[in-house]
C-alpha positions in Angstrom: 40.2 115.2 125.5 38.8 117.7 126.8 38.0 118.1 130.4 36.6 121.0 132.6 37.7 121.8 136.4 40.3 120.8 138.6 40.3 118.9 141.2 42.5 115.8 142.4 40.7 113.9 140.1 42.1 115.9 137.7 45.6 114.4 138.2 44.3 111.6 137.9 42.4 111.5 134.7 45.6 113.2 133.1 47.3 109.9 134.0 44.8 107.6 132.8 45.1 109.9 129.5 48.6 109.1 129.4 47.4 105.1 129.7 45.3 105.9 126.8 48.0 107.9 124.4 47.0 111.0 125.1 50.4 112.7 124.6 48.3 116.0 124.9 45.2 117.3 126.9 43.3 120.2 127.4 41.8 122.2 130.6 40.0 124.2 131.1 39.4 126.1 134.8 37.6 128.5 136.5 40.7 130.0 138.1 44.2 128.8 135.5 46.6 130.5 138.5 45.2 127.0 140.5 46.7 124.7 138.6 50.2 124.4 139.3 50.4 121.1 140.9 48.2 119.6 138.0 51.0 121.1 135.5 53.6 119.6 137.9 51.9 116.1 137.6 51.3 117.1 134.3 54.7 117.3 133.1 55.9 114.0 135.4 54.0 112.4 133.2 54.9 113.7 130.2 51.4 114.8 128.9 51.3 118.2 127.7 48.5 119.8 129.0 46.1 123.1 127.5 44.7 125.5 130.5 41.5 127.3 129.0 39.7 129.9 131.3 36.6 127.6 131.9 34.1 130.4 130.1 36.4 130.5 126.7 35.4 126.1 126.7 32.9 126.4 124.5 34.9 126.4 121.3 34.8 123.8 119.1 33.3 120.3 121.3 35.2 117.8 121.9 35.7 114.5 121.4 35.4 114.0 124.6 34.8 115.9 127.7 35.5 114.4 132.0 33.7 117.3 134.0 34.5 117.2 137.4 32.8 121.2 138.5 29.6 121.5 140.6 26.5 121.2 138.7 25.4 123.4 137.2 28.9 125.2 137.0 29.1 124.6 132.9 25.3 124.4 131.5 25.9 127.0 129.2 28.8 125.0 127.3 26.3 122.1 127.1 23.5 124.7 125.3 26.1 125.8 123.5 27.6 122.7 122.5 23.7 121.5 121.9 22.7 123.8 119.1 
């Protein structure tokens, strides 16, 4: 599972992923230095989180993607994955 962005919503998404059986999620964020709260919550939930800068998220297309970034902020990803 991959997600883009970071807000309180992401912590809820990590909790939901855990309930669905995910042991690891990848989170693409605009500023990895601001993800401390997310990482702490994930640790409490026993979910491993791999952080990556949003600009580097265009690798392999994820099986599930949940985006909470503002409209248009990840359009470059859609264009790359559509190719």
